[in-house]
Phi, psi and omega in degrees: 000333183289345180257000182290316182275129182226114181286144174218165179259136179300318180300335181256025187295340180299336179293344181274356186308320182265350185261318182268148180240022177176154179247130180240124181244124174255119187223155177242176178291353174296339170254099185296155183300324182296335183294337182292335181259008181293141178288338180231079181297149182233164174059231184299321181291328176294320177296319179294317180295326178295329179276315183221091182304331183284348186292316186296309179298328179293317179290321178300316178294322179297314181296321180291325184274336187221105182294339179289347178294343176272355185241340181203170182297132181224157183242140176228148174277132183211099178292137181104359173242164180307128178071002181058032180208146181234134167255124178252124182234113183276151175267133188296319182189158181228322192260003182280170184302322185254008179284139174211186188295344177297337176302318179289321178297320179297318179295324178293319177299314179297321178296317179298316180298319180291321178296318178298317181297329179280352179090013178292138176246339184221063184291150169259115186255128181236123169277111188287303188242098172299119186297331178295317179290319184291336181253006181304131180082000181258164183304328183274002190302316185295314182287328177293319178298323180289316189269339187238023180290345180243035184298315181299316179298321179295321176299314181295319178294326176295316177301312183292327177297314179295326184281349183295135175244126183302153185307309185290333173290321177294317180296321179294318179297317180297321180294336181253014174070027180247149176291143182254321185281138184284332183238144173270330178200151174231111179274137190229135175212165176235138186263357180205167174083190185298322182291333175289320182283332184237099184300331181299330179293324177292317178298319180294318179297319179295318179296317180297313181296322178296322178293318177297318181294325176300321176291316179296328179295317175302313181298318183283321178304310184284315183294329184266352182282156186288168190291345174268319178298326178238052167295164187310312183292330179283333171298315178298320179297315180299316182297317177304316181292321183293333184252013183294335179258021181239080183294346180274003176237119177273133181246126177235134180237129178246121179232351182296119182303323180294319179292316179299319180294323181283315186275328186226068188296326179289316175301317183293330177295318177298321183280351191309313183291331184288344179296343179292339181241111184308322182292343183258007180302148183284165175211139171251125183244130176244130175243129185224123177247128176244127178302145185297328179239101186296340179290343180266356186288130180253342176198156176248129180248130178238116179252138174240125185244136174280118181239059179280105188288336167202134184243102175281348190095347184070213182298329171273069194297144175287133182236176175056037176082002184284353177281339183297134181088001184283002169288346180269007182283007177258005190291338174295313179294319182291327176295320178296317177299318178297318178299320178295328176296318177296318177303316183298331182274323181278338175051058181296147180263347191258003190212144166257139182228128175234136173234128175243124192241127179259104179263116188215147170255125178273083185273168178237136181171191184298334182267005184301142167289152189226162172301151181086348174293146174246117185243148179260121182284169177304326181277004179082021180262132180277121186249123173269117180286127179250339184198117182289347177276001172261046188283336184299317179293330177291319180297323187270337192298313181290327175295323177293320177299319178295319177298321177300316180300317181290321180297328181273354183280157179302332182304325183245023186279349185274353180214153179299146177248141176238128180252144182221141162250137184230123188199150162277078197268319190220144169294334179300326178297318179295316179296326184288317187237349178086175181291140175099000183234132170273159178238139171233145173217135188258149162280182184302307180300321178293321178297317179295333178273353178073031185295310180295328175298320177297316180296318180299311182295318181295314180298323180294315187283337182254355177084029177231072201286149175242145164249152182247128171239180192233139174277122186241169181297329179297332179293323176284323181299321185302324188256011175289138182283151173255355177249181184253001184270351182221160178259337181204148176261131186291320185191165168272188183262002181261154174300154179300328182291346177245020180241123175305135181059041187292337177261349181272316189294334174301329177293325176294320177300311182296326177296318180289309187290339177268348183088000179295334180303336180276004182233049179274197184298330183266008182269159176295327181233082180297147177235124178283124181223128178233127175263134181240116178256116183250024179300330180273341187249345186291335182227157175230124182297141178239003178082169179070197183267354179289158177289156180297163181272128178286137190261333187085004175292148001254047182301316182296317180294318176301317181296314180294321184288321192246345181244342187257355188271349181253000000 
């Protein structure tokens, strides 16, 4: 993936004559339709005309002949441009209340789909009107500069998102001797703004987007594969292979049942029934990146990912078709693995990053853990099981406790530590914010450090959006025990979607059962903890009876928030 994107300069576009087989233009209304027929084109159109004089009259004729060319990706024949064909893809809006950089990403996806349908293998993609440049000196300039500063990266991520082919489709194509990837190369340029004037900015954006896409590919490959192709042990196998060329990331896999039972008792309880099938045995995978010069490290990041490779609901079995799609319940862990892949490529100097991933199958059978069991967590907290279908918090809690222990150790004492749980945890999250949005909620120390604020801003500017909710006292009140045999109640018996604050209170449970609750704002050693629920963003519906498309969220937002700010 790192060689797919190739930056080029518009003035030297003639060199693409033999390399590119089509021209793709992503444009917004900031370049009005009338400008295409101007006898003296200016700005971005002048740069485009200087590279390919035939492009402007061809696009002008297309817009005049087909009004839908202003609403969706359209193709025109144009001799004198690469491949003698142009795909024009308009951006829906830029200056409205709800417009953001996703408008450009959407246009890029549509352009990629149209280019693929036309049979292009090596398109030359040009972002015509950089919105920052197009609005310079105008009333909207300040907010456009703030919200659209990563437009080129968003365009590239949109193109790469459309071009992604799922792992099992690639494997099937390879087995039958057919090519799987739609593009051999994607040439990239910008026709206006700073990136047009400074070619190094295009190269940097392409390199950054390629690294993010490499991470999203890991996340989507694993998250989208079926429950046998990505059973727990095969998830570990895939990760080993994905990081074999990344010497800066250490990979550790724990599969010994005795070790899992001792170190991660809540996770092991969820996995108990799966031991009956060797292929379904659990695995805990740790990925660890250490910056090359520890004196430059400004923060330590610890991610814990839910990797439930299939969720039957356990003894509280999912019924009425609600089990369908539960092979995607591992997307929290796979997103964390993907982020570490991006980290390995960008090689940040300012941060240490660790991801611990719990890959488990929540099976149903005679050995299932059941409601009413009282289990002792790694942190010594007595947990009353209320619902075996609330297994995700059980899988992550002991891993979170371990991350807390490491964050408090002298090894990581020279820089602040931030802890995260990442999971497709609740249906309530989807109901709260809808498809396409991740949710973050902070404990007190994380709130004071502005962690969710960073995620919100990063997601907004790169087109991988976050919404922020708040951990409240009611979330802790709900799970307080009324008896003396337990310290915390894991869940009620109702689905999260029918429980008030259904996506918030699981974070309170994990905080209590991991012992993080003892490291709040009033503690001698506060611990920053942020829970990330990606149930709304991990997949995108595609209609019909097929399963939704796995997105790789929030790898891009994590990258922008934690790797791009220094």
